[in-house]
C-alpha positions as CSV (number, residue, x, y, z in Angstrom):
1,M,0.0,0.0,0.0
2,R,1.3,3.5,-0.9
3,E,2.1,5.9,1.8
4,R,-0.4,8.8,1.9
5,S,0.7,12.3,1.3
6,N,0.9,14.6,4.3
7,W,-1.1,17.1,2.4
8,A,-4.2,14.9,1.8
9,P,-5.7,15.0,5.3
10,R,-5.3,18.7,5.6
11,A,-6.8,19.3,2.2
12,R,-10.0,17.6,3.3
13,T,-10.3,19.8,6.4
14,G,-10.3,23.0,4.3
15,K,-8.0,24.8,6.6
16,G,-5.3,27.4,6.1
17,P,-2.7,27.3,3.4
18,V,-4.2,24.3,1.6
19,L,-7.2,26.3,0.4
20,A,-4.9,29.0,-1.0
21,I,-2.8,26.4,-2.8
22,L,-5.8,24.4,-4.1
23,G,-7.4,27.6,-5.3
24,A,-4.4,28.9,-7.2
25,L,-2.7,25.8,-8.7
26,G,-3.9,25.0,-12.1
27,N,-6.2,28.1,-12.1
28,E,-5.3,30.2,-15.1
29,D,-7.4,33.0,-13.7
30,A,-5.4,33.0,-10.4
31,S,-4.5,36.6,-9.5
32,D,-1.0,37.7,-8.9
33,L,-1.8,38.0,-5.2
34,E,-3.0,34.3,-5.1
35,V,0.2,33.2,-6.9
36,H,2.4,35.2,-4.5
37,Q,0.5,33.8,-1.5
38,V,1.2,30.2,-2.7
39,V,4.9,31.0,-3.3
40,A,5.1,32.5,0.2
41,I,3.5,29.3,1.6
42,F,5.9,27.1,-0.3
43,N,8.8,29.2,1.0
44,R,7.5,29.2,4.6
45,Y,7.4,25.4,4.7
46,D,10.7,25.0,2.8
47,T,8.8,23.0,0.1
48,L,11.4,23.2,-2.6
49,R,14.2,21.8,-0.4
50,R,12.0,19.1,1.0
51,T,10.8,18.1,-2.4
52,L,14.4,17.9,-3.7
53,D,15.4,15.9,-0.7
54,K,12.6,13.4,-1.4
55,A,13.5,13.2,-5.1
56,Q,17.1,12.4,-4.0
57,D,15.9,9.7,-1.7
58,H,13.9,8.1,-4.6
59,A,16.9,8.5,-6.9
60,S,19.1,6.8,-4.4
61,A,16.6,3.9,-4.0
62,A,16.4,3.6,-7.8
63,I,20.2,3.4,-8.1
64,A,20.3,0.8,-5.3
65,A,17.7,-1.3,-7.1
66,L,19.8,-1.2,-10.2
67,A,22.7,-2.7,-8.3
68,A,21.0,-6.1,-8.4
69,L,21.1,-6.1,-12.2
70,P,24.1,-7.4,-14.1
71,D,26.4,-4.6,-15.5
72,S,25.2,-3.6,-19.0
73,E,24.9,-0.6,-21.2
74,M,21.2,-0.3,-20.3
75,K,21.9,-0.3,-16.6
76,T,24.5,2.5,-17.1
77,I,22.0,4.5,-19.1
78,L,19.2,4.1,-16.5
79,A,21.6,5.2,-13.7
80,E,22.6,8.2,-15.8
81,V,19.0,9.1,-16.4
82,V,18.3,9.0,-12.7
83,D,21.4,11.2,-11.8
84,H,20.6,13.6,-14.6
85,S,16.9,14.0,-13.6
86,V,17.7,14.8,-10.0
87,G,20.8,16.8,-10.8
88,R,18.7,19.1,-13.1
89,A,16.4,20.0,-10.3
90,S,19.1,20.9,-7.8
């Protein structure tokens, strides 16, 4: 079973920052103020760093899973794709 997101329970309660985020994300009519509020919320909760840390954790797990495979060109390519994907975001 997949781990539930920390945001899901708060989203259902309709409290605080979640409403601002849900109201602005994907809303092409969101005002500049709404967008700035969402950016401020993301900054307040260090969302970018936490997301990058989580991505690095997943990348490390993917590389570790590849270790069980025999060495091959495809294994090398897959590892490089993982490293490149996470490296781009940093």
